C-alpha positions as CSV (number, residue, x, y, z in Angstrom):
1,M,14.4,-13.6,-19.0
2,A,11.1,-12.6,-19.6
3,K,10.1,-8.9,-20.0
4,I,7.7,-7.8,-17.7
5,F,5.2,-4.6,-17.9
6,M,3.7,-2.9,-14.8
7,S,1.9,-0.2,-13.7
8,M,0.3,1.2,-10.6
9,S,-1.8,4.2,-8.9
10,G,0.2,7.3,-7.7
11,E,-1.6,8.1,-4.9
12,G,0.1,7.7,-1.7
13,R,3.4,4.9,-1.3
14,G,1.5,1.7,-0.9
15,H,1.4,0.8,-4.6
16,A,5.0,1.6,-5.5
17,T,6.2,-0.4,-2.1
18,R,3.5,-3.3,-3.6
19,V,5.1,-3.0,-7.1
20,R,9.0,-2.8,-5.6
21,S,8.6,-5.6,-3.6
22,T,8.1,-8.1,-6.3
23,V,10.3,-5.6,-8.6
24,E,13.6,-6.9,-6.1
25,R,12.9,-10.5,-6.0
26,M,12.6,-11.3,-9.7
27,R,14.9,-8.5,-11.3
28,D,18.0,-10.8,-11.5
29,R,15.8,-13.0,-14.3
30,H,13.5,-10.3,-15.8
31,E,13.7,-7.3,-17.8
32,I,10.9,-5.5,-16.0
33,T,9.5,-1.7,-17.2
34,L,7.4,0.3,-14.5
35,F,4.8,3.4,-15.5
36,A,4.8,5.3,-12.3
37,P,2.3,8.4,-12.1
38,G,2.4,11.0,-9.1
39,D,3.8,9.9,-5.2
40,A,4.5,6.7,-6.5
41,Y,7.0,8.0,-9.3
42,R,8.5,10.3,-6.8
43,F,9.2,7.3,-5.0
44,L,10.6,4.5,-7.4
45,E,12.7,7.3,-9.1
46,P,15.5,7.5,-6.6
47,Q,15.7,3.2,-6.9
48,Y,14.9,2.9,-10.8
49,G,15.8,6.5,-12.2
50,N,19.3,5.6,-13.4
51,D,19.0,1.6,-13.2
52,P,20.1,-0.2,-16.3
53,D,18.4,-3.0,-15.1
54,V,14.8,-1.8,-14.9
55,R,12.9,1.2,-16.6
56,L,11.2,3.6,-15.0
57,I,8.8,5.4,-17.1
58,E,6.3,8.4,-15.4
59,I,2.7,9.2,-16.8
60,P,0.1,11.0,-15.4
61,G,-2.5,9.3,-13.1
62,L,-5.4,10.3,-11.2
63,K,-4.9,11.9,-7.3
64,F,-7.2,12.1,-4.6
65,H,-7.8,16.0,-4.1
66,Y,-8.4,17.9,-1.0
67,V,-10.1,20.9,0.4
68,D,-9.2,22.4,3.8
69,G,-7.4,19.4,4.9
70,N,-9.8,17.1,4.1
71,I,-10.4,14.6,1.0
72,H,-13.1,16.6,-1.4
73,L,-15.1,13.8,-3.0
74,T,-17.0,15.6,-5.8
75,K,-13.8,17.8,-6.5
76,T,-12.4,14.1,-6.9
77,I,-14.8,12.3,-8.9
78,Y,-14.5,15.3,-11.3
79,Q,-11.5,15.2,-11.6
80,G,-11.4,11.4,-12.2
81,F,-13.8,12.6,-15.3
82,Y,-11.6,14.7,-16.9
83,Y,-8.8,12.8,-16.2
84,Q,-10.5,10.1,-18.2
85,N,-11.7,12.0,-21.2
86,S,-7.9,14.3,-21.4
87,H,-5.1,12.4,-20.3
88,L,-6.3,8.8,-21.1
89,P,-6.7,8.3,-24.3
90,K,-3.0,9.9,-25.3
91,L,-1.6,7.8,-22.4
92,V,-3.4,4.3,-23.6
93,Q,-1.6,5.7,-26.7
94,Q,1.7,5.5,-25.8
95,L,1.5,2.1,-24.0
96,V,0.0,0.5,-27.1
97,D,3.4,2.2,-28.9
98,E,5.5,0.9,-25.8
99,I,3.4,-3.0,-26.1
100,E,4.3,-3.3,-29.6
101,K,7.6,-2.1,-29.6
102,H,9.2,-4.1,-26.8
103,Q,6.6,-7.4,-26.5
104,P,6.3,-7.7,-23.2
105,D,5.9,-11.6,-22.1
106,V,3.4,-10.2,-18.8
107,I,1.5,-7.3,-18.0
108,L,0.3,-6.3,-15.0
109,T,-1.0,-3.1,-13.0
110,D,-1.4,-2.1,-9.5
111,F,-4.6,-0.4,-9.8
112,E,-4.0,1.7,-13.1
113,P,-6.4,1.9,-15.7
114,A,-4.1,3.0,-18.7
115,L,-1.7,-0.1,-18.9
116,P,-4.8,-2.6,-19.2
117,R,-7.0,-0.5,-22.0
118,A,-3.5,-0.3,-23.8
119,A,-3.0,-4.6,-23.3
120,K,-6.9,-5.0,-24.4
121,K,-6.2,-3.0,-27.7
122,C,-2.7,-5.1,-28.9
123,G,-5.1,-8.2,-27.6
124,K,-2.7,-9.0,-24.5
125,P,-3.8,-10.3,-21.4
126,F,-3.1,-8.8,-18.0
127,L,-2.9,-9.5,-14.6
128,S,-4.2,-7.4,-11.8
129,M,-2.6,-6.9,-8.4
130,T,-4.0,-4.4,-5.9
131,H,-5.7,-4.0,-2.4
132,Q,-8.4,-2.4,-3.8
133,H,-10.3,-5.1,-5.4
134,F,-11.5,-6.5,-1.8
135,L,-14.1,-4.1,-2.2
136,V,-16.0,-5.8,-4.7
137,A,-14.8,-9.3,-4.0
138,Y,-14.2,-9.6,-0.5
139,D,-17.3,-10.6,2.4
140,L,-17.3,-7.8,4.1
141,S,-20.7,-8.5,6.6
142,I,-18.5,-7.9,9.6
143,L,-18.8,-3.9,9.0
144,P,-20.8,-1.5,10.2
145,M,-23.8,-1.0,7.9
146,H,-22.8,2.4,7.0
147,L,-19.2,1.2,5.9
148,R,-20.5,-1.7,4.2
149,F,-22.8,1.1,1.8
150,F,-19.7,3.1,1.5
151,A,-17.7,-0.3,0.1
152,C,-20.1,-0.8,-2.6
153,F,-20.4,2.8,-3.3
154,I,-16.6,3.2,-3.7
155,G,-16.5,-0.2,-4.9
156,L,-17.8,0.7,-8.3
157,A,-14.7,2.7,-9.1
158,V,-12.7,-1.1,-9.3
159,P,-14.6,-1.7,-12.7
160,M,-14.3,1.5,-14.2
161,H,-10.6,1.3,-13.8
162,Y,-10.4,-2.2,-15.9
163,T,-12.3,-5.4,-16.0
164,A,-11.9,-8.6,-17.6
165,Q,-7.9,-9.2,-15.9
166,K,-6.6,-13.0,-16.5
167,E,-5.9,-12.9,-12.9
168,T,-6.8,-11.0,-9.6
169,I,-4.7,-11.1,-6.8
170,I,-6.0,-9.2,-3.7
171,S,-3.2,-8.3,-1.3
172,S,-4.2,-6.9,2.3
173,F,-3.2,-7.5,6.0
174,F,-6.6,-8.7,7.0
175,K,-8.2,-12.1,6.2
176,A,-11.9,-12.2,4.8
177,D,-14.1,-15.0,3.0
178,L,-14.4,-14.6,-0.8
179,K,-17.5,-13.9,-2.5
180,P,-18.8,-16.7,-4.1
181,R,-18.6,-15.0,-7.8
182,W,-14.9,-14.5,-7.1
183,K,-14.2,-17.5,-6.1
184,K,-15.4,-18.7,-9.2
185,K,-13.3,-16.4,-11.2
186,G,-10.5,-17.8,-9.7
187,A,-9.2,-14.7,-7.4
188,V,-6.3,-15.2,-5.4
189,C,-6.2,-13.5,-1.7
190,V,-2.0,-13.1,-0.5
191,G,-0.9,-11.3,2.4
192,P,0.4,-8.0,2.4
193,M,3.8,-7.2,0.2
194,I,6.7,-6.8,2.1
195,R,9.5,-4.4,1.0
196,P,13.1,-5.7,1.1
197,E,14.3,-3.2,3.7
198,V,11.8,-4.2,5.4
199,R,11.8,-8.2,5.5
200,Q,13.3,-10.0,8.7
201,D,14.7,-13.6,9.1
202,K,14.3,-12.8,12.8
203,F,12.0,-11.0,14.5
204,P,13.0,-9.4,17.4
205,V,10.4,-8.8,20.0
206,V,9.6,-5.5,21.8
207,S,9.2,-6.2,25.7
208,P,7.1,-3.3,27.9
209,E,10.6,-3.1,29.4
210,T,12.9,-2.2,26.3
211,G,10.3,-0.1,24.9
212,S,11.8,-0.7,21.3
213,S,13.7,-3.9,19.5
214,D,16.8,-1.9,20.3
215,S,17.3,-1.9,23.7
216,G,19.7,1.0,23.6
217,Q,17.1,3.2,22.5
218,P,14.1,4.4,24.5
219,P,10.6,3.7,23.4
220,F,9.0,6.0,20.4
221,L,6.0,6.4,18.3
222,L,6.2,6.8,15.0
223,S,3.8,8.4,13.0
224,Y,3.1,8.7,9.3
225,L,1.1,12.1,8.5
226,R,0.0,13.3,4.6
227,K,0.8,17.0,4.0
228,Q,-3.1,17.7,4.2
229,A,-3.3,16.4,7.6
230,K,-5.2,18.7,10.2
231,T,-2.6,20.6,12.2
232,D,-4.4,19.4,15.5
233,V,-2.7,16.1,14.7
234,V,0.5,17.5,15.5
235,D,-0.9,19.5,18.4
236,I,-2.2,16.2,19.8
237,L,0.7,14.6,19.5
238,K,3.3,16.8,21.0
239,E,2.0,15.9,24.1
240,S,2.7,12.3,23.8
241,P,3.9,11.2,27.0
242,I,6.6,9.2,24.8
243,P,8.6,10.5,21.8
244,V,7.0,10.8,18.5
245,K,8.7,10.9,15.1
246,V,6.7,12.2,12.5
247,Y,7.3,12.0,9.2
248,G,5.5,13.5,5.7
249,L,5.7,17.0,6.9
250,G,9.0,18.0,6.0
251,E,11.8,19.0,8.8
252,R,11.3,20.9,11.0
253,E,12.3,22.3,14.0
254,P,11.3,19.7,17.6
255,L,7.6,20.3,18.9
256,G,6.9,19.1,22.6
257,A,7.5,15.6,22.0
258,I,7.4,15.7,18.2
259,T,10.8,15.2,15.9
260,F,9.9,16.1,12.5
261,H,11.8,13.9,9.6
262,E,12.2,14.5,5.8
263,I,11.1,11.1,4.3
264,H,13.6,8.9,3.1
265,P,13.1,5.4,2.5
266,Q,15.7,4.1,4.5
267,H,15.7,6.1,7.6
268,F,11.9,5.0,8.1
269,V,12.3,1.8,7.9
270,D,15.0,2.0,10.4
271,D,12.1,3.5,12.7
272,L,9.3,1.5,11.8
273,L,12.4,-1.5,12.6
274,A,12.8,0.2,16.2
275,C,9.7,1.6,17.4
276,H,7.1,0.8,19.9
277,G,4.3,1.6,18.0
278,V,2.9,3.6,15.0
279,V,-0.1,6.5,14.8
280,S,-0.8,6.8,11.4
281,A,-3.1,6.6,8.5
282,S,-4.2,3.5,7.8
283,G,-3.1,2.5,3.9
284,N,-2.7,-1.1,3.6
285,Q,0.8,-1.1,2.7
286,L,2.0,0.6,6.1
287,L,-0.6,-1.1,8.1
288,G,0.5,-4.7,6.5
289,E,4.0,-4.2,7.1
290,C,3.2,-3.6,10.8
291,M,1.6,-6.4,11.6
292,Y,4.8,-7.8,9.9
293,L,6.8,-6.5,12.6
294,G,5.2,-7.0,15.4
295,K,4.2,-3.4,15.8
296,P,0.8,-2.1,17.2
297,V,-0.9,0.7,15.1
298,L,-3.3,3.2,16.7
299,G,-5.1,4.4,13.0
300,I,-6.2,8.1,12.3
301,P,-7.8,7.5,9.0
302,E,-9.5,10.2,7.6
303,T,-13.8,10.5,7.6
304,W,-13.9,10.7,4.2
305,H,-11.0,8.4,3.0
306,H,-13.5,5.3,3.2
307,E,-11.0,2.8,1.8
308,Q,-8.7,3.7,5.2
309,L,-11.6,3.5,7.7
310,I,-12.7,0.0,6.4
311,N,-9.0,-0.6,6.7
312,A,-9.1,0.8,10.6
313,H,-11.8,-1.5,11.5
314,F,-10.6,-4.5,10.6
315,L,-7.1,-3.6,12.5
316,K,-9.3,-3.0,15.5
317,A,-11.4,-6.3,14.7
318,M,-8.3,-8.3,14.8
319,G,-7.8,-7.5,18.1
320,C,-3.9,-5.5,17.0
321,G,-4.7,-1.7,17.6
322,D,-7.3,0.6,17.5
323,F,-8.3,3.4,15.8
324,V,-10.1,7.3,15.1
325,T,-10.7,9.3,12.8
326,I,-8.6,12.2,12.2
327,E,-10.9,14.7,12.9
328,K,-11.9,13.2,16.5
329,F,-8.2,12.3,17.3
330,Q,-7.7,13.5,21.0
331,L,-5.1,13.0,23.2
332,K,-7.5,10.6,25.8
333,H,-7.2,8.2,22.1
334,L,-3.4,8.0,22.5
335,Q,-3.1,7.6,26.2
336,N,-5.4,4.8,26.0
337,F,-3.7,2.5,22.9
338,L,-0.4,3.2,25.0
339,E,-1.9,1.9,28.0
340,H,-3.2,-1.3,25.9
341,I,-0.4,-1.3,23.6
342,E,1.1,-5.1,24.6
343,E,-2.4,-6.5,24.9
344,Y,-2.3,-5.4,20.4
345,R,1.2,-6.4,20.5
346,T,0.2,-10.2,21.7
347,K,-2.8,-10.7,19.2
348,I,0.1,-10.0,16.2
349,L,2.9,-12.2,17.8
350,E,-0.3,-14.8,18.0
351,T,-2.1,-14.2,14.4
352,C,0.1,-12.2,12.0
353,L,3.6,-12.0,12.6
354,G,5.7,-12.2,9.6
355,N,3.0,-12.4,6.7
356,D,4.4,-11.8,3.4
357,G,2.4,-12.1,0.3
358,T,5.1,-11.4,-2.0
359,D,6.6,-15.2,-3.0
360,D,2.7,-15.8,-3.7
361,T,2.7,-12.9,-6.0
362,I,5.8,-14.0,-7.7
363,A,4.9,-17.3,-8.2
364,I,1.1,-15.9,-9.8
365,I,3.2,-13.5,-12.2
366,E,5.9,-16.4,-13.4
367,R,3.0,-19.0,-14.2
368,N,1.5,-16.4,-16.9
369,I,5.1,-16.3,-18.5
370,P,4.9,-18.2,-21.6
371,V,5.8,-21.5,-21.2
372,E,9.0,-21.3,-24.0
373,I,10.2,-17.9,-22.3
374,R,9.8,-20.1,-18.8
375,R,12.0,-23.2,-20.0
376,K,14.9,-20.3,-21.2
377,V,14.4,-18.7,-17.4
378,E,14.8,-22.1,-15.6
379,V,18.0,-23.2,-17.8
380,A,19.6,-19.8,-17.7
381,G,19.2,-20.5,-13.8
């Protein structure tokens, strides 16, 4: 049994979901410790808070800052520098103590800066498993010029988090060529990491007649919105011609076509499996799960959330959905999406249904376990 340390960004739930997809496939043969801040900790705590086999430790982390429902870039950058100078040094020392005490065999991070710094201080290698490295490693020439500029700009944050990782794993719902420099470094591209609840043995096809994978249920749209989302979005979705289940805004009284639901991992997955399509922000993890399941997406990224805006452009370029920025979202965009939803679904079925990068990622993690430990695991297995 190998000891594995994993840390992750706490902004949103995508990083935690990605990590959890690997944990659930490895926990039977490895001792795993998770270091999670913010949203990631809140997402993982119900599952691992009292788990005797997986240690979950809450840590401080970076996060986006919002003003009037929009990402405030200046404040986010300022708070990032504040975190680097105030919280990070203490956290790195805390993690150094953890490493020295437990002597992990593999250290991995999903875009969290403290654990790699602690690993370096202890003279131990670490692995990187992110989506964000696509900003620096992928050929993004398909994007409009202004997004290529912003990819370069926000890509500056990638090496500020950490450098000198032993392996670079880039998980993404879309495919693009690696830049020559990253090919030479041995970076590996894998598909989206699909959590156990979403993973399927068979993929029921959603037809226009049934409207959902459950023929006994009328068609509905699934929407995940941040609490900071503009209220205009709700005003538009309530006019939807088919019902909309909204997660992320808490439980409220129904409004027009909308019912509001508390975030619950299993209930959200059940609705994701059954829905006709998805109207949501454009995070890589959710888009990856939608592509895996054959669910067309209308992305509504924020104008200043450039990573999600880039994801949305790739979604449209793949022919698997459409997008409009949340600030420009109107009822006509929703109606147009519904008119073309079966075209998007057909494209997904032809190109990316069932794409899951979890096994490829685990293979990379386990090949970095010291040989003598690996042999013991194989014998025990």
